KEDREN-535394 format. One line per field, with one value per residue: residue in one letter; x, y, z of N, C-alpha, C in turn; residue number from 1. Coordinates in nm, 2 decimals. Each point is the difference from the previous one (the first is absolute). Layout:
N
r	a	... .
nx	X	... .
ny	Y	... .
nz	Z	... .
cax	X	... .
cay	Y	... .
caz	Z	... .
cx	X	... .
cy	Y	... .
cz	Z	... .
k	NUM	... .
//
This chain:
252
r	m	r	r	p	i	i	a	g	n	w	k	m	n	k	t	i	d	e	a	a	e	l	v	v	g	l	k	r	q	l	y	t	i	s	e	v	d	i	v	v	c	p	p	f	t	a	l	s	q	v	s	k	l	l	i	d	s	n	i	s	l	g	a	q	d	m	h	w	e	e	e	g	a	y	t	g	e	v	s	a	g	m	l	k	n	v	g	c	r	y	v	i	i	g	h	s	e	r	r	q	y	f	g	e	t	n	e	t	v	n	k	k	i	k	t	a	i	c	n	g	l	i	p	i	v	c	v	g	e	r	l	e	e	q	d	k	g	l	t	l	e	v	i	r	e	q	i	e	n	g	l	k	k	l	s	r	e	e	v	s	h	i	i	i	a	y	e	p	v	w	a	i	g	t	g	r	n	a	t	a	q	q	a	q	e	a	q	h	f	i	r	e	l	l	g	k	l	y	d	t	e	i	a	s	r	i	r	l	q	y	g	g	s	v	k	p	e	i	i	a	q	f	i	v	q	e	d	i	d	g	a	l	v	g	g	a	s	l	d	v	d	s	f	a	q	i	v	k	n	a	i	l .
nx	4.66	0.06	-0.13	0.03	0.02	-0.06	0.02	-0.10	0.05	-0.14	0.01	0.04	-0.04	-0.02	-0.07	-0.14	-0.04	0.13	-0.08	-0.10	0.04	0.05	-0.12	-0.12	0.12	0.01	-0.17	0.01	0.10	-0.08	-0.10	0.13	0.05	0.06	0.12	-0.10	-0.03	-0.07	0.07	-0.10	0.05	-0.11	-0.04	-0.04	-0.01	0.09	0.02	-0.14	0.02	0.14	-0.09	-0.11	0.14	0.04	-0.12	0.04	0.09	0.15	-0.10	0.07	-0.08	0.09	0.04	0.03	-0.10	-0.02	-0.08	0.01	-0.09	-0.08	-0.03	-0.04	0.00	0.02	-0.07	-0.03	-0.02	0.04	-0.13	0.08	-0.07	0.03	0.15	-0.05	-0.12	0.08	0.05	0.01	0.10	0.08	0.07	0.07	0.12	-0.02	-0.02	0.12	-0.09	-0.06	0.13	0.05	-0.12	-0.03	0.14	0.02	-0.04	0.10	-0.07	0.00	0.14	0.01	-0.03	0.06	0.14	-0.01	-0.03	0.12	0.04	-0.05	0.03	0.10	0.05	0.07	0.08	0.02	0.10	0.01	0.11	0.09	0.12	0.03	0.00	-0.05	-0.11	0.00	0.02	-0.10	-0.02	-0.14	0.03	0.06	0.09	-0.04	0.03	0.07	0.01	0.04	0.07	0.06	-0.02	0.02	0.09	0.03	-0.01	0.05	-0.11	0.08	-0.10	-0.04	0.07	-0.04	-0.08	0.11	0.00	0.14	-0.02	0.17	-0.04	0.15	-0.02	0.15	-0.04	-0.08	-0.01	0.11	-0.03	0.02	0.10	-0.06	0.12	-0.01	0.16	0.00	-0.06	0.06	0.08	-0.04	-0.05	0.11	0.02	-0.09	0.05	0.15	-0.02	-0.09	0.08	0.03	-0.10	0.03	0.04	0.11	-0.11	-0.05	0.12	0.01	-0.14	0.06	-0.09	0.14	-0.07	0.04	0.02	0.01	-0.11	-0.08	0.09	-0.07	0.10	-0.03	-0.11	0.05	0.08	-0.09	-0.02	0.13	-0.02	0.08	0.00	-0.02	-0.14	0.06	-0.09	0.01	-0.10	0.07	0.10	0.07	-0.10	0.04	0.13	-0.10	0.06	0.04	-0.12	-0.06	0.11	-0.03	-0.15	0.03	0.11	-0.06	-0.04	0.04 .
ny	1.28	-0.16	-0.07	-0.03	-0.11	-0.02	-0.14	-0.05	-0.09	-0.01	0.03	-0.11	0.11	-0.04	-0.05	0.00	-0.08	-0.06	-0.01	-0.02	-0.12	-0.05	0.00	-0.04	-0.12	-0.05	-0.01	-0.12	-0.11	0.00	0.01	0.03	-0.12	0.13	-0.02	-0.11	-0.06	-0.03	-0.12	-0.06	-0.09	-0.05	-0.13	-0.08	-0.07	0.11	-0.03	-0.10	-0.05	0.02	0.02	-0.04	-0.07	0.01	0.00	0.11	-0.13	-0.02	-0.10	-0.03	-0.03	-0.11	-0.07	-0.13	0.01	0.01	-0.02	-0.04	-0.09	0.05	-0.13	-0.11	-0.12	0.04	-0.13	0.05	0.07	0.12	0.10	0.12	0.02	-0.10	0.01	0.09	-0.12	-0.07	0.09	-0.05	0.04	-0.09	-0.04	-0.14	0.01	-0.12	-0.01	-0.03	-0.03	0.08	0.07	-0.05	0.03	0.13	-0.01	0.10	0.03	0.02	-0.09	-0.10	-0.02	0.01	-0.11	-0.03	0.05	-0.07	-0.10	-0.02	0.07	-0.03	-0.08	0.09	-0.11	0.01	-0.04	-0.08	0.07	-0.13	0.02	-0.11	-0.06	-0.09	-0.08	-0.10	0.11	0.05	-0.12	0.01	0.12	-0.07	0.06	0.09	-0.13	-0.07	0.11	0.00	-0.14	-0.01	0.11	-0.02	-0.12	0.02	0.13	-0.08	0.08	0.01	0.10	0.12	0.01	-0.13	0.01	0.11	-0.10	-0.10	-0.11	-0.01	-0.12	0.04	-0.12	-0.01	-0.07	-0.01	0.11	-0.06	0.06	0.04	0.13	-0.02	0.11	0.06	0.02	0.10	-0.02	-0.17	0.03	0.08	-0.07	-0.10	0.06	0.01	-0.12	-0.02	0.14	-0.03	-0.12	-0.01	0.08	-0.08	-0.11	0.10	0.05	0.09	0.09	-0.07	-0.04	0.13	-0.01	-0.09	-0.08	-0.04	-0.13	0.01	-0.11	-0.07	-0.08	0.10	0.05	0.01	-0.06	-0.02	0.01	0.06	-0.14	-0.02	0.04	0.01	-0.13	0.03	-0.13	-0.04	0.02	-0.15	-0.10	-0.14	-0.04	-0.09	-0.12	0.11	0.00	-0.11	0.10	0.00	-0.05	-0.10	-0.01	0.00	-0.10	-0.07	0.02	-0.03	-0.12	0.00	0.05	0.08 .
nz	4.03	-0.02	-0.01	0.14	-0.05	0.08	-0.06	0.07	-0.03	0.02	-0.09	0.04	0.04	0.11	0.09	-0.04	0.06	-0.04	-0.11	0.04	0.07	-0.13	-0.07	0.08	0.01	-0.14	-0.03	0.14	-0.06	-0.14	0.09	0.05	-0.09	-0.02	0.04	0.00	-0.13	0.07	-0.04	0.02	-0.04	0.08	0.03	-0.09	0.10	0.02	-0.12	0.00	0.08	-0.07	-0.13	0.07	0.05	-0.14	0.02	-0.05	-0.07	0.04	0.02	-0.13	-0.07	-0.03	-0.09	0.03	-0.06	-0.13	-0.08	-0.12	0.00	-0.08	-0.08	0.05	-0.07	0.09	0.04	0.12	-0.08	0.00	-0.05	-0.09	-0.07	0.00	-0.05	-0.08	-0.01	0.04	-0.05	-0.06	0.02	0.03	-0.10	0.09	-0.10	-0.01	0.12	0.05	0.12	-0.08	0.01	0.08	0.06	-0.06	-0.08	0.10	-0.13	-0.05	-0.11	0.11	0.06	-0.10	-0.01	0.10	-0.02	-0.15	0.01	0.06	-0.06	-0.13	0.13	-0.04	-0.01	0.14	-0.12	0.06	-0.09	0.02	0.00	-0.03	0.00	-0.05	0.10	-0.12	0.03	0.13	0.01	-0.12	0.11	0.03	0.12	-0.01	-0.07	0.10	0.06	-0.11	-0.01	0.16	0.00	-0.09	0.04	0.16	-0.03	-0.10	-0.08	0.12	0.03	-0.03	-0.01	-0.03	-0.04	-0.03	-0.03	-0.03	0.08	-0.01	0.04	0.02	-0.01	0.05	-0.09	-0.02	-0.01	-0.10	0.15	-0.04	0.01	-0.15	0.00	-0.09	-0.03	0.06	-0.04	0.02	0.12	0.02	-0.03	0.09	0.12	0.00	0.01	0.12	0.09	-0.03	-0.02	0.12	0.00	-0.03	0.06	0.06	0.08	0.02	-0.04	-0.04	-0.05	-0.03	-0.06	-0.07	0.05	0.08	-0.01	0.12	-0.04	0.10	0.06	-0.03	0.06	0.13	0.06	-0.08	0.03	0.13	0.00	-0.05	0.06	0.08	-0.07	-0.10	-0.07	0.10	-0.02	0.05	0.04	-0.08	0.09	0.06	0.02	0.02	-0.11	0.02	0.06	0.11	0.09	-0.07	-0.02	0.17	0.03	-0.11	0.03	0.16	-0.04	-0.09	0.09	-0.09 .
cax	0.05	-0.15	-0.05	0.08	-0.09	0.02	-0.13	0.02	-0.05	0.01	0.01	-0.12	0.00	-0.08	-0.15	-0.07	-0.01	0.09	0.03	-0.05	0.13	0.14	0.00	0.01	0.12	0.07	-0.06	0.03	0.12	0.06	-0.11	0.05	0.10	-0.04	0.11	0.02	-0.11	0.00	-0.13	0.00	-0.06	-0.05	-0.05	-0.14	-0.12	0.02	0.01	-0.11	0.01	0.09	-0.04	-0.10	0.05	0.09	-0.10	0.02	0.12	0.11	0.10	-0.09	-0.02	0.06	-0.01	0.11	-0.01	-0.11	-0.02	0.00	-0.14	-0.11	-0.13	-0.05	0.05	0.11	0.01	0.08	0.06	-0.07	0.05	0.01	-0.16	-0.04	0.07	-0.01	-0.13	0.03	0.10	0.18	0.06	0.13	0.00	0.14	0.00	0.13	0.09	0.10	-0.05	-0.08	0.05	0.05	-0.15	-0.14	0.04	-0.04	0.09	0.01	-0.12	-0.14	0.02	0.02	-0.18	-0.08	0.07	-0.10	-0.13	-0.01	0.02	-0.12	-0.10	0.01	0.10	0.14	0.05	0.15	0.03	0.11	0.14	0.08	0.07	0.03	0.16	0.08	0.03	0.06	0.14	0.05	0.00	-0.12	-0.11	-0.06	-0.09	-0.14	-0.08	0.01	-0.15	-0.11	-0.06	-0.01	-0.11	-0.10	-0.06	-0.04	-0.13	-0.05	0.01	0.05	-0.09	-0.02	0.15	0.02	-0.09	0.07	0.10	0.08	0.04	0.08	0.01	0.09	-0.08	0.07	-0.03	-0.15	-0.05	0.10	0.06	0.11	-0.04	0.08	0.05	-0.05	0.07	-0.06	-0.15	0.04	0.04	-0.14	-0.09	0.05	0.00	-0.16	-0.03	0.03	-0.06	-0.12	0.06	0.01	-0.11	-0.12	0.09	0.07	-0.10	-0.09	0.11	0.02	-0.06	-0.06	0.06	0.05	0.01	0.05	-0.04	0.08	0.03	0.02	0.00	0.01	0.12	0.07	-0.08	0.06	0.10	-0.06	-0.10	0.09	0.07	-0.02	-0.10	-0.08	-0.11	-0.06	0.03	-0.09	0.05	-0.07	-0.05	-0.01	-0.15	-0.11	-0.01	-0.04	0.10	0.12	-0.04	0.04	0.14	0.08	-0.02	0.04	0.13	-0.02	-0.04	0.11 .
cay	-0.17	-0.09	-0.03	-0.18	-0.12	-0.12	-0.09	-0.12	-0.13	-0.13	-0.14	-0.11	0.00	0.07	-0.02	0.11	0.06	0.02	0.11	0.13	0.06	0.02	0.16	0.06	0.05	0.10	0.13	0.06	0.08	0.09	0.10	0.12	0.04	0.05	0.02	-0.13	-0.09	-0.14	-0.12	-0.10	-0.08	-0.08	-0.09	0.09	-0.07	0.07	0.15	0.10	0.02	0.09	0.10	0.06	0.07	0.10	0.14	0.14	0.00	0.06	-0.15	-0.03	-0.15	-0.03	-0.15	-0.08	-0.02	0.04	-0.04	0.13	0.03	0.07	-0.08	-0.16	-0.15	-0.01	-0.05	0.05	0.15	0.12	0.07	0.13	0.03	-0.10	0.06	0.10	0.03	-0.04	0.14	-0.01	0.10	-0.05	-0.16	-0.03	-0.08	-0.05	-0.04	-0.11	-0.12	-0.01	-0.06	-0.12	-0.12	-0.02	0.01	0.15	0.05	0.15	0.05	0.01	0.15	0.11	0.00	0.05	0.16	0.10	-0.02	0.11	0.14	-0.01	-0.03	0.07	-0.06	0.06	-0.10	-0.01	-0.10	-0.06	-0.05	-0.06	-0.06	-0.11	-0.02	-0.05	0.10	0.10	-0.04	0.01	0.11	0.04	0.08	0.13	-0.05	-0.06	0.10	0.05	-0.08	0.01	0.14	0.02	-0.14	0.02	0.13	0.03	0.09	0.08	0.11	0.08	0.02	-0.12	-0.04	0.11	-0.05	-0.11	-0.01	-0.14	-0.07	-0.10	-0.09	-0.15	-0.14	-0.12	0.10	0.00	-0.10	-0.07	0.09	0.07	0.12	0.07	0.14	0.13	0.03	-0.04	0.03	0.13	-0.02	-0.05	0.10	0.11	-0.06	-0.03	0.10	0.04	-0.07	0.11	0.14	-0.03	-0.04	0.11	0.09	0.02	0.08	-0.14	-0.09	0.05	0.03	-0.14	-0.01	-0.12	-0.04	-0.10	-0.12	-0.16	0.00	0.15	0.00	0.14	0.02	0.00	0.09	0.14	0.05	-0.02	0.12	0.11	-0.02	0.15	-0.02	-0.07	0.06	-0.04	-0.13	-0.14	-0.06	-0.16	-0.07	0.09	0.04	-0.07	-0.01	0.16	0.03	0.02	0.07	0.13	0.07	-0.02	0.14	0.13	0.01	0.04	0.13	0.06 .
caz	0.08	0.01	0.12	0.02	-0.01	0.07	-0.05	0.07	-0.06	0.11	-0.09	0.05	0.17	0.05	0.01	0.03	0.17	0.01	-0.10	0.07	0.11	-0.01	-0.05	0.13	0.07	-0.12	0.04	0.12	-0.03	-0.09	-0.03	0.02	-0.08	-0.15	-0.09	-0.07	-0.05	0.08	-0.06	0.02	-0.08	0.03	-0.08	-0.10	0.09	0.15	-0.09	0.07	0.16	0.05	-0.05	0.12	0.09	-0.05	-0.06	0.04	0.03	-0.08	-0.08	-0.12	-0.01	-0.10	-0.03	-0.04	-0.11	-0.06	-0.12	-0.10	-0.06	0.10	0.08	-0.10	0.04	0.03	0.14	0.10	-0.03	0.06	-0.06	0.06	0.07	0.15	0.10	-0.03	0.06	0.15	0.08	-0.03	-0.06	-0.06	-0.04	-0.04	-0.13	-0.04	0.10	-0.02	0.05	-0.13	-0.15	0.04	0.06	-0.06	-0.15	-0.05	-0.12	-0.05	-0.08	0.07	0.09	-0.10	-0.03	0.13	0.01	-0.08	0.05	0.12	0.00	-0.06	0.05	0.09	0.08	-0.03	0.00	0.08	-0.10	0.05	-0.07	0.09	-0.01	0.11	0.03	-0.09	-0.11	0.09	0.01	-0.10	-0.05	-0.08	0.04	-0.10	-0.16	0.05	0.03	-0.11	-0.04	0.05	0.02	-0.13	-0.05	0.10	-0.05	-0.12	-0.07	0.12	-0.07	0.09	0.11	0.03	0.09	0.12	0.10	0.04	0.10	-0.04	0.08	-0.05	0.09	-0.02	0.05	0.09	0.13	0.06	0.09	0.01	0.12	-0.08	-0.07	-0.07	0.09	-0.01	-0.09	-0.13	-0.02	-0.06	-0.12	-0.11	-0.03	-0.11	-0.15	-0.04	-0.05	-0.13	-0.07	-0.01	-0.07	-0.15	-0.06	0.01	0.05	0.15	0.09	0.02	0.09	0.16	0.09	0.03	0.13	0.01	0.15	0.04	0.07	0.02	0.13	0.04	0.16	0.03	0.01	-0.17	-0.09	-0.03	-0.10	-0.17	0.00	-0.06	-0.10	-0.08	-0.04	0.11	0.07	0.09	0.02	0.00	0.13	-0.01	0.13	0.09	0.02	0.11	0.13	0.00	0.05	-0.11	-0.16	0.05	0.03	-0.10	-0.07	0.05	-0.02	-0.13	-0.02	-0.01 .
cx	-0.12	0.00	0.00	-0.16	0.03	-0.13	0.04	-0.06	-0.01	-0.04	-0.12	0.01	-0.14	-0.18	-0.04	0.04	0.16	0.08	-0.08	0.06	0.10	-0.02	-0.05	0.09	0.08	-0.03	0.04	0.16	0.02	-0.11	0.09	0.06	-0.08	0.13	0.05	-0.13	0.00	-0.12	-0.01	-0.06	-0.03	-0.03	-0.13	-0.09	0.00	-0.07	-0.12	-0.01	0.12	-0.02	-0.05	0.06	0.09	-0.08	0.06	0.15	0.09	0.08	-0.12	0.00	0.04	-0.09	0.10	0.03	-0.14	0.00	0.01	-0.13	-0.09	-0.09	0.03	0.05	0.16	0.02	0.11	0.07	-0.06	0.04	0.02	-0.11	-0.04	0.06	-0.02	-0.13	0.04	0.08	0.14	0.04	0.12	-0.01	0.12	-0.04	0.16	0.07	0.06	-0.07	-0.14	0.06	0.09	-0.09	-0.07	-0.02	-0.02	0.14	0.03	-0.13	-0.11	0.00	-0.03	-0.20	-0.05	0.00	-0.15	-0.14	-0.03	0.01	-0.15	-0.12	0.03	0.11	0.15	0.07	0.14	0.07	0.14	0.10	0.11	0.07	0.00	0.15	0.10	0.04	0.08	0.15	0.08	0.01	-0.07	-0.09	-0.04	-0.06	-0.12	-0.07	-0.05	-0.11	-0.14	-0.08	-0.02	-0.14	-0.12	-0.07	-0.03	-0.10	-0.08	0.04	0.08	-0.11	-0.01	0.12	0.01	-0.09	0.06	0.09	0.10	0.08	0.11	0.02	0.09	-0.07	0.07	-0.02	-0.14	-0.03	0.15	0.09	0.13	-0.04	0.11	0.07	-0.07	0.05	-0.07	-0.14	-0.01	0.06	-0.11	-0.09	0.06	-0.01	-0.13	-0.05	0.03	-0.06	-0.12	0.02	0.03	-0.09	-0.14	0.08	0.01	-0.10	-0.08	0.08	0.01	-0.12	-0.08	0.07	0.05	0.02	0.13	-0.06	0.07	0.07	0.03	-0.06	0.01	0.15	0.07	-0.09	0.07	0.14	-0.08	-0.10	0.05	0.09	-0.10	-0.14	-0.08	-0.09	-0.12	0.00	-0.13	0.05	-0.09	-0.01	0.00	-0.11	-0.09	-0.01	-0.03	0.15	0.12	-0.06	-0.03	0.10	0.04	-0.05	0.02	0.15	-0.02	0.00	0.14	0.00 .
cy	-0.05	-0.02	-0.13	-0.05	-0.15	-0.08	-0.14	-0.11	-0.12	-0.15	-0.10	0.00	0.07	-0.02	0.16	0.07	0.02	0.14	0.15	0.03	0.08	0.18	0.10	0.05	0.13	0.17	0.09	0.09	0.09	0.13	0.13	0.04	0.03	0.01	-0.11	-0.06	-0.11	-0.08	-0.15	-0.14	-0.13	-0.12	0.05	-0.05	0.10	0.18	0.11	0.00	0.10	0.11	0.11	0.03	0.11	0.13	0.08	0.01	0.04	-0.14	-0.01	-0.16	-0.06	-0.15	-0.05	-0.05	0.00	-0.09	0.12	-0.01	0.09	-0.10	-0.09	-0.11	0.01	-0.05	0.03	0.11	0.11	0.12	0.12	0.04	-0.03	0.08	0.15	0.03	-0.05	0.12	-0.04	0.13	-0.05	-0.17	0.01	-0.11	-0.03	-0.06	-0.12	-0.14	-0.01	-0.04	-0.13	-0.11	-0.01	0.06	0.16	0.05	0.17	0.04	0.00	0.15	0.12	0.03	0.03	0.11	0.12	-0.03	0.06	0.11	0.02	0.04	0.12	-0.04	0.01	-0.16	-0.02	-0.14	-0.06	-0.05	-0.03	-0.11	-0.16	-0.04	-0.03	0.10	0.08	-0.07	-0.01	0.13	0.06	0.09	0.09	-0.03	-0.06	0.12	0.09	-0.04	0.01	0.14	0.02	-0.06	0.05	0.14	-0.01	0.05	0.09	0.14	0.08	0.05	-0.10	-0.04	0.09	-0.05	-0.08	0.03	-0.11	-0.01	-0.10	-0.10	-0.11	-0.09	-0.06	0.09	-0.02	-0.14	-0.10	0.04	0.04	0.12	0.03	0.15	0.10	0.05	-0.05	0.01	0.17	-0.03	-0.06	0.12	0.14	-0.04	0.00	0.15	0.05	-0.09	0.10	0.10	-0.06	-0.03	0.10	0.15	0.03	0.06	-0.14	-0.06	0.06	-0.03	-0.14	-0.06	-0.15	-0.06	-0.15	-0.15	-0.08	0.02	0.13	-0.03	0.16	0.05	0.04	0.13	0.12	-0.01	-0.01	0.13	0.14	0.01	0.10	-0.09	-0.12	0.06	-0.07	-0.13	-0.06	-0.08	-0.12	0.00	0.11	0.09	-0.08	0.04	0.18	0.09	0.04	0.09	0.16	0.12	0.01	0.16	0.11	0.03	0.05	0.18	0.08	0.11 .
cz	-0.02	0.13	0.04	0.02	0.08	0.00	0.07	-0.13	0.11	-0.10	0.05	0.14	0.05	-0.02	-0.01	0.16	0.02	-0.06	0.06	0.14	-0.03	-0.05	0.11	0.08	-0.07	0.06	0.08	0.02	-0.06	-0.07	-0.01	-0.14	-0.14	-0.10	-0.08	-0.05	0.07	-0.10	0.05	-0.10	0.04	-0.09	-0.06	0.12	0.09	-0.07	0.06	0.11	0.03	-0.08	0.09	0.09	-0.01	-0.04	0.11	0.13	-0.08	-0.07	-0.10	-0.03	-0.15	-0.04	-0.04	-0.18	-0.08	-0.15	-0.10	-0.08	0.13	0.06	-0.10	0.07	0.05	0.16	0.09	-0.03	0.04	-0.08	0.04	0.04	0.13	0.11	0.03	0.09	0.17	0.05	-0.08	-0.06	-0.08	0.00	-0.04	-0.13	-0.05	0.12	-0.04	0.00	-0.11	-0.10	0.05	0.01	-0.10	-0.14	-0.04	-0.06	0.01	-0.07	0.09	0.09	-0.13	0.02	0.14	0.04	-0.08	0.10	0.16	-0.02	-0.04	0.12	0.16	0.14	-0.02	0.00	0.09	-0.11	0.08	-0.10	0.06	-0.05	0.06	0.01	-0.06	-0.15	0.07	-0.03	-0.14	-0.07	-0.10	0.05	-0.09	-0.10	0.05	0.04	-0.13	-0.09	0.05	-0.01	-0.19	-0.06	0.09	-0.06	-0.14	-0.05	0.10	-0.04	0.13	0.11	0.05	0.11	0.12	0.13	0.08	0.12	-0.02	0.14	-0.02	0.12	-0.05	0.03	0.13	0.16	0.07	0.08	0.06	0.15	-0.04	-0.05	-0.09	0.08	-0.07	-0.14	-0.14	-0.05	-0.06	-0.15	-0.11	-0.03	-0.08	-0.14	-0.05	-0.07	-0.10	-0.11	-0.05	-0.06	-0.16	-0.02	-0.01	0.01	0.15	0.06	0.04	0.09	0.16	0.08	0.04	0.17	-0.03	0.13	0.00	0.06	0.02	0.16	0.11	0.16	0.06	0.02	-0.15	-0.08	-0.02	-0.10	-0.12	0.02	-0.05	-0.13	-0.11	-0.09	0.05	0.05	0.09	-0.03	0.00	0.12	-0.02	0.16	0.12	0.00	0.05	0.13	0.00	0.06	-0.11	-0.12	0.03	0.01	-0.14	-0.09	0.07	-0.02	-0.15	0.00	0.03	0.04 .
k	1	2	3	4	5	6	7	8	9	10	11	12	13	14	15	16	17	18	19	20	21	22	23	24	25	26	27	28	29	30	31	32	33	34	35	36	37	38	39	40	41	42	43	44	45	46	47	48	49	50	51	52	53	54	55	56	57	58	59	60	61	62	63	64	65	66	67	68	69	70	71	72	73	74	75	76	77	78	79	80	81	82	83	84	85	86	87	88	89	90	91	92	93	94	95	96	97	98	99	100	101	102	103	104	105	106	107	108	109	110	111	112	113	114	115	116	117	118	119	120	121	122	123	124	125	126	127	128	129	130	131	132	133	134	135	136	137	138	139	140	141	142	143	144	145	146	147	148	149	150	151	152	153	154	155	156	157	158	159	160	161	162	163	164	165	166	167	168	169	170	171	172	173	174	175	176	177	178	179	180	181	182	183	184	185	186	187	188	189	190	191	192	193	194	195	196	197	198	199	200	201	202	203	204	205	206	207	208	209	210	211	212	213	214	215	216	217	218	219	220	221	222	223	224	225	226	227	228	229	230	231	232	233	234	235	236	237	238	239	240	241	242	243	244	245	246	247	248	249	250	251	252 .
//
């Protein structure tokens, strides 16, 4: 059985002091949880402080993005080695907001995944369709293209380290949700596609998350689905009580 994983993407929110307050609150509410992997992904400025607060806790640290080069003249970028050094275990790659606003492509996603794995980071790879693509019935076609090109030339061993987050773009930050059935259909397609690209044994082990306006009251509907193993949480991860309740409600 795949282990559930709940990750909080804080996006461009929380100063260092605010991040520390949030993490202390989460530690207080979640210290007894052992059935679910818990991840928080603060902005870069708060990573160091949050990392110190998470020492010897059951909460892991993740970053929201990274560059594919190890170092160099890339003003404003952060490398995988820097993230590893500050204590990150996970990194989000290919989030729809990176694709929409900052020119992320399947090709750059592919390069970032390879670099992350080489540096011992676990990539949380985001895929998902925009509203107009969903309306045209292109959901599965979009997902196929993102996965086939995003995972291009990754070995069986490399792909075994990734997590895939299905995030319908039209549900991110809108208050709208895919139904549990819609999400399951997309996740089942992803798992079948991974089986064709690699093999069914690897496909059965890769964890798949759902993301898109995830709230405490709906997480249970998703986590019980056969191919959904957790959630990538946005706005609800910025509040101690709501994120803690999502984690608790994800325990099967």
